[in-house]
C-alpha angles and dihedrals in degrees: 000000000000095000093055088062088048090057091061092049090051090049089055091052092051091048089053089053092054093045093051093044091052089049090054095244098140095172093054091042089055092049091048093050093044091053091044090051092049094045092047090050090052090048091050091048090055091052094045096045100038120005103046097042091046093051094045091047091052091049094048094050109060092190090064094054121107117230117262129007129100111295121185119213116267090249092052092049091045090052092049091048090049088054091050091049090051089052090050090053091050093049095050094044094049093044092050090053092047092048090050091049094047090049090053093047090053094046100044135044110244126186089209094048095131091052091048092049090049088051090055091046091052092047092052091044088058090049090049093050094049091042090056092057091041092054092047090054092049094047096045103036111016111034094049089056090074090064091044097048104030135060116246089254091052090049089054091051091048092050091049091052092048090045091056089053092049090050092052097088123165113273093244088067096047118112110281093011098122 
């Protein structure tokens, strides 16, 4: 599934943030984190607008189900999706706070700059740890549901819709924007 590949690209962006932060390159760390935040937001938007509603719709309409496969109950799927949505909220809130803090560290002289940078690193390490478990849940329990519940043609349509979301990056990250 398209979003599984996006997980690995997001992991690479996060790794670049940690590498640049460890190297003391605050400007590049900020750029890495800003791009990661934007790309994760796009990824989340694709799930919220297309994947989650499609899966819940398929589970709530027995006539749309394919035969066979492992199907969770609607309530179980709804609970899993609620958990994923809570994770999404956590990620975006923590990333926004980290971006704000990094921006301030870059713009103002702070006597406690190393401590503030360490605070950002710890915050993003928490995000990374929770994101790892989150992605494992999506890849093992949620993404495979599309193939179980949808026809191959419907899977293609879903991937196209999500692909359009993933391609819709903020203008500041477009080629030639900076």
